[in-house]
Each structure stands twice: as structure tokens, then as C-alpha cells.
C-alpha positions as a printed NumPy array, in Angstrom:
array([[ 31.013, -50.297, -15.599],
       [ 28.865, -52.953, -13.958],
       [ 26.957, -52.381, -10.746],
       [ 26.122, -55.288,  -8.518],
       [ 22.544, -55.845,  -7.404],
       [ 23.451, -54.725,  -3.885],
       [ 24.797, -51.413,  -5.248],
       [ 21.535, -50.779,  -7.088],
       [ 19.506, -51.624,  -3.975],
       [ 21.628, -49.27 ,  -1.861],
       [ 21.257, -46.402,  -4.348],
       [ 17.49 , -46.913,  -4.639],
       [ 17.151, -47.122,  -0.851],
       [ 19.177, -43.939,  -0.382],
       [ 17.023, -42.107,  -2.932],
       [ 13.857, -43.355,  -1.248],
       [ 15.143, -42.264,   2.182],
       [ 15.915, -38.773,   0.881],
       [ 12.438, -38.429,  -0.603],
       [ 10.826, -39.816,   2.564],
       [ 12.79 , -37.391,   4.761],
       [ 11.794, -34.475,   2.546],
       [  8.096, -35.454,   2.794],
       [  8.434, -35.717,   6.583],
       [ 10.124, -32.303,   6.595],
       [  7.284, -30.816,   4.566],
       [  4.816, -32.043,   7.17 ],
       [  6.841, -31.049,  10.254],
       [  8.794, -27.944,   9.248],
       [  6.852, -26.072,   6.58 ],
       [  3.252, -26.309,   7.767],
       [  3.825, -24.408,  10.981],
       [  0.907, -23.109,  12.994],
       [  2.124, -21.246,  16.062],
       [ -1.275, -21.547,  17.733],
       [ -0.9  , -25.348,  17.859],
       [  2.889, -25.697,  18.185],
       [  4.786, -26.148,  21.454],
       [  5.587, -22.919,  23.224],
       [  7.224, -21.809,  26.431],
       [  7.242, -18.382,  28.063],
       [  9.678, -17.269,  30.7  ],
       [ 12.571, -15.115,  31.793],
       [ 15.844, -15.486,  29.935],
       [ 18.447, -17.167,  32.13 ],
       [ 21.162, -17.265,  29.471],
       [ 21.366, -15.781,  25.966],
       [ 24.447, -15.479,  23.793],
       [ 26.058, -16.309,  20.474],
       [ 28.018, -19.545,  20.635],
       [ 29.391, -22.36 ,  18.56 ],
       [ 27.713, -25.742,  18.984],
       [ 28.532, -29.136,  17.555],
       [ 26.509, -29.909,  14.442],
       [ 25.076, -33.362,  13.855],
       [ 26.866, -35.001,  10.953],
       [ 27.66 , -38.561,  10.007],
       [ 31.448, -38.582,  10.34 ],
       [ 32.9  , -35.084,  10.409],
       [ 33.001, -33.02 ,  13.591],
       [ 31.452, -29.732,  12.584],
       [ 30.431, -26.643,  14.508],
       [ 27.87 , -23.967,  13.714],
       [ 27.271, -20.532,  15.135],
       [ 23.89 , -20.125,  16.827],
       [ 22.077, -17.845,  19.232],
       [ 21.607, -19.965,  22.368],
       [ 18.805, -19.301,  24.854],
       [ 17.832, -20.909,  28.119],
       [ 14.805, -19.899,  30.188],
       [ 14.478, -19.98 ,  33.987],
       [ 11.432, -22.253,  33.869],
       [ 12.674, -24.76 ,  31.255],
       [ 15.408, -27.381,  31.249],
       [ 15.556, -27.29 ,  27.458],
       [ 18.366, -25.44 ,  25.704],
       [ 17.243, -23.585,  22.589],
       [ 19.453, -22.465,  19.701],
       [ 18.45 , -20.34 ,  16.729],
       [ 20.365, -21.426,  13.623],
       [ 19.535, -18.893,  10.903],
       [ 22.859, -17.306,  10.149],
       [ 25.138, -14.796,  11.828],
       [ 22.992, -11.755,  10.948],
       [ 20.008, -13.233,  12.835],
       [ 22.329, -14.17 ,  15.725],
       [ 23.497, -10.54 ,  15.924],
       [ 19.902,  -9.273,  15.751],
       [ 18.817, -11.587,  18.579],
       [ 21.909, -10.719,  20.615],
       [ 20.969,  -7.042,  20.44 ],
       [ 17.279,  -7.625,  21.31 ],
       [ 17.323, -10.432,  23.909],
       [ 19.158, -10.017,  27.208],
       [ 19.245, -11.988,  30.437],
       [ 16.158, -11.194,  32.525],
       [ 13.921, -10.393,  29.522],
       [ 10.57 , -12.162,  29.263],
       [ 10.132, -13.979,  25.933],
       [  7.948, -16.626,  24.336],
       [  9.48 , -19.341,  22.156],
       [  7.502, -21.454,  19.666],
       [  9.276, -24.693,  18.798],
       [  9.145, -28.335,  17.74 ],
       [ 10.486, -30.961,  20.13 ],
       [ 14.006, -32.204,  19.51 ],
       [ 16.278, -34.848,  20.971],
       [ 19.573, -32.983,  20.565],
       [ 21.501, -31.158,  23.259],
       [ 20.231, -27.899,  21.741],
       [ 16.797, -27.619,  20.151],
       [ 17.364, -25.787,  16.87 ],
       [ 13.752, -26.166,  15.708],
       [ 12.742, -22.693,  16.886],
       [  9.872, -21.328,  14.796],
       [  9.218, -17.965,  16.374],
       [ 10.365, -15.784,  19.27 ],
       [  8.272, -12.993,  20.764],
       [  9.259, -10.32 ,  23.257],
       [  6.687,  -7.921,  24.717],
       [  4.083,  -9.312,  22.24 ],
       [  6.354,  -8.306,  19.343],
       [  7.644, -10.944,  16.941],
       [ 11.448, -10.856,  16.804],
       [ 11.899, -13.809,  14.451],
       [  8.933, -15.34 ,  12.678],
       [  7.775, -18.786,  11.672],
       [  7.594, -17.893,   7.963],
       [ 11.367, -17.377,   7.825],
       [ 11.925, -20.749,   9.496],
       [  9.592, -22.438,   6.981],
       [ 11.309, -20.701,   4.069],
       [ 14.789, -21.804,   5.183],
       [ 13.656, -25.386,   5.8  ],
       [ 11.87 , -25.491,   2.425],
       [ 15.17 , -24.947,   0.616],
       [ 16.785, -27.993,   2.248],
       [ 13.665, -30.092,   1.763],
       [ 13.577, -29.23 ,  -1.938],
       [ 17.26 , -30.13 ,  -2.344],
       [ 16.744, -33.5  ,  -0.627],
       [ 13.701, -34.293,  -2.776],
       [ 15.439, -33.301,  -6.014],
       [ 18.578, -35.279,  -5.17 ],
       [ 16.452, -38.31 ,  -4.194],
       [ 14.497, -38.209,  -7.467],
       [ 17.685, -37.796,  -9.508],
       [ 19.329, -40.681,  -7.665],
       [ 16.376, -43.032,  -8.206],
       [ 15.751, -41.968, -11.825],
       [ 19.444, -42.198, -12.701],
       [ 19.839, -45.632, -11.124],
       [ 16.705, -47.018, -12.793],
       [ 17.656, -45.542, -16.188],
       [ 21.183, -46.901, -15.918],
       [ 19.929, -50.369, -14.895],
       [ 17.452, -50.491, -17.791],
       [ 20.159, -49.509, -20.302],
       [ 22.5  , -52.16 , -18.882],
       [ 19.836, -54.852, -19.263],
       [ 19.139, -53.805, -22.849],
       [ 22.832, -54.009, -23.821],
       [ 23.391, -57.343, -22.061]])
């Protein structure tokens, strides 16, 4: 099988993008300091479990999240940590409750970069769990990027040696 130069460039670029995104993720999503992150406190205007559209390249996909909106914020927040966390939040956060949300800014309809939620000075979900979950995806992206680059380079070198 012979790859064209453009195919090799595309594979190397894709691998580099995956590694770059994982490095960016390490900086933004694993080194969380709640004392310096964005936060908003307020009364809960809306809180429920719902299905929202997930951002994907081609496929329309939905994910189950715990959605929150505060009286004093136009931003819609959504906690995406699995159905068990959604059920926990649904039992602990009700409309009218006062909560504090620590988050990273997002451009989506729902901000799913929620690090920590506190109610009555008690942590309901913590930043360490968010970092742990994000670390898994970051590691997968980095590993896949390295494999893609190493495999492409190794294959190209072998092809040149046999030519």
C-alpha cells in the first residue's frame, strides 16, 4: 500500500492536533484552582435532568446532563458526569436554593465545564472529580496522537527503505 504525501501530512497534522489539544486540556481542565476560577452565586431558577445536543463533527448525539440556571446569570450550566451524579444533584438542588458554581467559560449553549458546586458552604460535586474525568480523555487523546505520529513516521521510513 502506498500513501501519498498529502495522506502522510494529514495523518501527522491530525496526530499533532490531538497532542496539542491534550496539552491545552492539561492546562485548562486538570490544574483547577477554585479560588482563581470563575464563579457565580445565586438562587436556582431552573434545575433538572435533561438531554442536550452534544457537539460532534457529523453525528447528531444527545447526552444526559443536570441543567442549572441561576436568577442572576444568563448562562446555562450543565453538569455532564454521568446519570448517577445527575440523580445526586437532582435530589440535592431544587429551584429557589442558593448555590455557588465554579466553572470555566464556554461558548456552547450549555456550559458543561462545571468544576464544583456548593450549597450552604458544603461541596456537592468537587473539582477533583472533574479533573479526574477530564484527565482520562486527555490521556486518550495524547496516546492516540503519539501512536498516530509514530506509526505514520515508522511506516514512511520503512517505505523509503524498501523503495
